[in-house]
ZAMARGU-4260 file (C-alpha; in steps of 0.2 Angstrom, whole numbers, plus 5000, padded with zeros to 4 digits):
<rodrens>
0) 5091/4930/5381 | 5107/4930/5392 | 5119/4935/5378 | 5127/4918/5376 | 5128/4914/5357
5) 5118/4899/5352 | 5130/4887/5342 | 5122/4881/5326 | 5122/4863/5323 | 5135/4856/5311
10) 5129/4853/5294 | 5129/4835/5288 | 5144/4831/5277 | 5131/4825/5264 | 5112/4826/5263
15) 5101/4818/5250 | 5084/4826/5249 | 5069/4820/5238 | 5080/4809/5226 | 5068/4800/5214
20) 5072/4789/5199 | 5061/4780/5187 | 5066/4769/5172 | 5051/4766/5161 | 5036/4763/5172
25) 5047/4756/5186 | 5050/4767/5201 | 5068/4763/5206 | 5070/4777/5220 | 5055/4785/5228
30) 5058/4802/5236 | 5074/4797/5246 | 5079/4808/5261 | 5093/4805/5273 | 5109/4813/5280
35) 5127/4807/5282 | 5135/4816/5297 | 5154/4821/5295 | 5165/4807/5301 | 5151/4794/5301
40) 5149/4777/5293 | 5132/4776/5286 | 5125/4760/5278 | 5112/4757/5265 | 5105/4740/5270
45) 5093/4731/5258 | 5092/4716/5246 | 5097/4716/5228 | 5084/4726/5219 | 5081/4738/5234
50) 5089/4753/5225 | 5106/4754/5233 | 5117/4753/5218 | 5105/4765/5208 | 5106/4778/5222
55) 5125/4777/5222 | 5125/4778/5203 | 5115/4794/5205 | 5127/4801/5218 | 5142/4797/5207
60) 5135/4805/5191 | 5132/4788/5182 | 5114/4790/5182 | 5104/4807/5182 | 5089/4806/5194
65) 5072/4813/5189 | 5073/4825/5204 | 5082/4827/5220 | 5094/4839/5229 | 5111/4834/5237
70) 5119/4846/5250 | 5138/4845/5253 | 5143/4853/5269 | 5127/4864/5269 | 5128/4869/5251
75) 5115/4864/5238 | 5123/4855/5223 | 5116/4844/5209 | 5118/4825/5211 | 5131/4824/5198
80) 5140/4840/5202 | 5159/4839/5198 | 5163/4846/5216 | 5154/4831/5223 | 5163/4819/5212
85) 5180/4827/5216 | 5177/4825/5235 | 5172/4806/5233 | 5182/4790/5232 | 5172/4776/5225
90) 5173/4757/5225 | 5160/4751/5214 | 5152/4733/5216 | 5159/4727/5199 | 5178/4725/5199
95) 5187/4740/5190 | 5205/4736/5191 | 5216/4734/5176 | 5222/4716/5178 | 5236/4719/5165
100) 5244/4732/5176 | 5254/4730/5192 | 5247/4735/5208 | 5258/4750/5209 | 5253/4755/5191
105) 5235/4754/5195 | 5237/4766/5209 | 5248/4778/5200 | 5236/4778/5185 | 5222/4783/5197
110) 5232/4797/5205 | 5237/4804/5188 | 5218/4804/5183 | 5215/4816/5198 | 5229/4827/5193
115) 5243/4822/5205 | 5261/4824/5199 | 5271/4808/5195 | 5281/4810/5211 | 5266/4813/5222
120) 5257/4799/5214 | 5271/4787/5218 | 5272/4793/5236 | 5254/4791/5239 | 5253/4774/5231
125) 5267/4767/5241 | 5259/4773/5257 | 5242/4766/5252 | 5250/4749/5248 | 5257/4748/5265
130) 5240/4754/5272 | 5231/4739/5264 | 5245/4727/5268 | 5251/4725/5250 | 5267/4734/5251
135) 5277/4718/5245 | 5265/4715/5230 | 5267/4732/5222 | 5277/4725/5207 | 5265/4710/5204
140) 5251/4710/5191 | 5234/4712/5198 | 5228/4697/5189 | 5238/4686/5201 | 5229/4693/5217
145) 5216/4685/5226 | 5198/4692/5227 | 5202/4700/5244 | 5218/4707/5239 | 5210/4715/5224
150) 5196/4723/5235 | 5209/4730/5246 | 5219/4737/5231 | 5202/4745/5225 | 5200/4753/5242
155) 5218/4760/5241 | 5214/4767/5223 | 5198/4775/5229 | 5209/4784/5243 | 5223/4790/5231
160) 5217/4808/5230 | 5213/4810/5249 | 5194/4811/5247 | 5183/4817/5261 | 5169/4805/5257
165) 5171/4786/5253 | 5157/4777/5244 | 5157/4758/5244 | 5145/4748/5234 | 5144/4730/5242
170) 5163/4731/5246 | 5164/4713/5254 | 5153/4703/5243 | 5162/4686/5240 | 5175/4689/5253
175) 5180/4676/5266 | 5179/4680/5284 | 5197/4685/5285 | 5197/4696/5270 | 5180/4704/5276
180) 5188/4708/5293 | 5204/4716/5285 | 5193/4727/5274 | 5183/4733/5289 | 5199/4736/5300
185) 5205/4748/5286 | 5189/4757/5285 | 5187/4759/5304 | 5206/4765/5305 | 5202/4778/5292
190) 5187/4785/5300 | 5196/4787/5317 | 5212/4795/5310 | 5205/4806/5296 | 5187/4809/5300
195) 5183/4801/5283 | 5164/4800/5280 | 5159/4783/5273 | 5143/4778/5264 | 5142/4759/5261
200) 5129/4748/5253 | 5127/4731/5259 | 5114/4716/5260 | 5125/4708/5274 | 5119/4710/5292
205) 5136/4707/5299 | 5142/4722/5289 | 5128/4733/5293 | 5131/4730/5311 | 5148/4740/5309
210) 5139/4756/5304 | 5134/4770/5315 | 5118/4773/5306 | 5108/4762/5294 | 5096/4768/5280
215) 5085/4753/5276 | 5080/4753/5258 | 5066/4742/5251 | 5060/4743/5233 | 5066/4761/5232
220) 5058/4767/5248 | 5067/4772/5265 | 5059/4760/5278 | 5070/4766/5292 | 5084/4778/5296
225) 5091/4773/5313 | 5106/4766/5322 | 5109/4747/5322 | 5105/4746/5340 | 5088/4755/5338
230) 5084/4744/5324 | 5087/4728/5334 | 5075/4735/5347 | 5061/4733/5334 | 5063/4714/5336
235) 5054/4710/5352 | 5057/4692/5353 | 5069/4678/5349 | 5071/4668/5334 | 5066/4649/5333
240) 5076/4640/5319 | 5070/4624/5312 | 5078/4612/5301 | 5065/4602/5291 | 5064/4590/5276
245) 5053/4602/5266 | 5050/4620/5272 | 5036/4624/5259 | 5026/4609/5265 | 5027/4614/5283
250) 5027/4633/5284 | 5008/4636/5283 | 5005/4623/5297 | 5019/4631/5308 | 5011/4648/5306
255) 4994/4642/5310 | 5000/4633/5326 | 5010/4649/5332 | 4999/4662/5325 | 5014/4672/5319
260) 5022/4674/5302 | 5036/4662/5298 | 5049/4663/5284 | 5057/4649/5274 | 5075/4653/5273
265) 5078/4639/5260 | 5070/4622/5256 | 5075/4615/5273 | 5076/4629/5285 | 5062/4639/5293
270) 5063/4653/5306 | 5050/4663/5316 | 5051/4678/5328 | 5042/4675/5344 | 5042/4681/5362
275) 5045/4667/5375 | 5053/4656/5363 | 5059/4644/5376 | 5041/4640/5381 | 5035/4639/5363
280) 5048/4626/5357 | 5041/4612/5368 | 5024/4616/5362 | 5029/4616/5344 | 5038/4599/5345
285) 5023/4591/5353 | 5011/4599/5340 | 5019/4589/5325 | 5023/4571/5322 | 5040/4564/5328
290) 5053/4567/5315 | 5045/4583/5308 | 5060/4593/5314 | 5078/4587/5310 | 5084/4601/5323
295) 5076/4615/5332 | 5085/4629/5341 | 5084/4647/5348 | 5095/4661/5343 | 5096/4680/5346
300) 5089/4691/5332 | 5101/4700/5320 | 5099/4715/5308 | 5093/4703/5295 | 5078/4699/5307
305) 5075/4717/5310 | 5074/4720/5291 | 5061/4705/5290 | 5051/4712/5304 | 5050/4729/5296
310) 5047/4723/5278 | 5040/4705/5278 | 5054/4698/5267 | 5072/4693/5268 | 5088/4703/5264
315) 5093/4690/5252 | 5084/4688/5236 | 5087/4684/5218 | 5081/4700/5210 | 5094/4711/5202
320) 5095/4730/5202
</rodrens>
């Protein structure tokens, strides 16, 4: 109206629209929609069997979905289009390094597969070894590395061709807290210095909390697509944690007493989300015979609690994808 041009909103780096996958009669992905803004860290949060790995395999061309459209910087492409794969660096859930090669050789091999010259491959490999704190191990066989070191080397190899999108499938599974922290320090540094867009799948609440945006997947469905902060706001109360001798024997009685759902974490731990937890604990202790609880306490909710609040089950299960 006043002659001032209206600036168009920036297209997301990647957009997934209507992705669906069935295997036999089982629905693996059911009409998946979400956007990944440029320079953001987006997490796929869900337990094993939720569809996270299958979605990543569709994006990387390892599985052809039944239907769905992927948009790269505003342009529509197929889920397995070569232009999409060329712009991605991928760290799969299963280890993929050649343990009979040296660390430097693994990186140089990855670079040559992307068409880099031998000289450029060497330069990039040296830079990335330094970036992941392995500069002094470039001449060592990968089979001599710890799990955390191998994961960092896989991250370096995924970055060898300077991708604009980094895809990580459960990148810190099995890592100790120090190795976990080192991996995430590298990821956050990359995002800040290069505007790298990162898609990471995880079932770890502490990892999901590092993301800008979370897509909650449950049995092939998107349950929520929000920031970690907004997801946490879905949990209205605090968490009462109870250590008991037999969680299965007690959980129904606890639910009946509190009139809210409870969950057995394992055979000796029960948790319940409830408002006014400090007032509820004394009532709970009085309602059961002495010695029922080995310990009882209150903690603040986590993203794992938010997932349970939305789905009714845990982030941790024994079902494979």
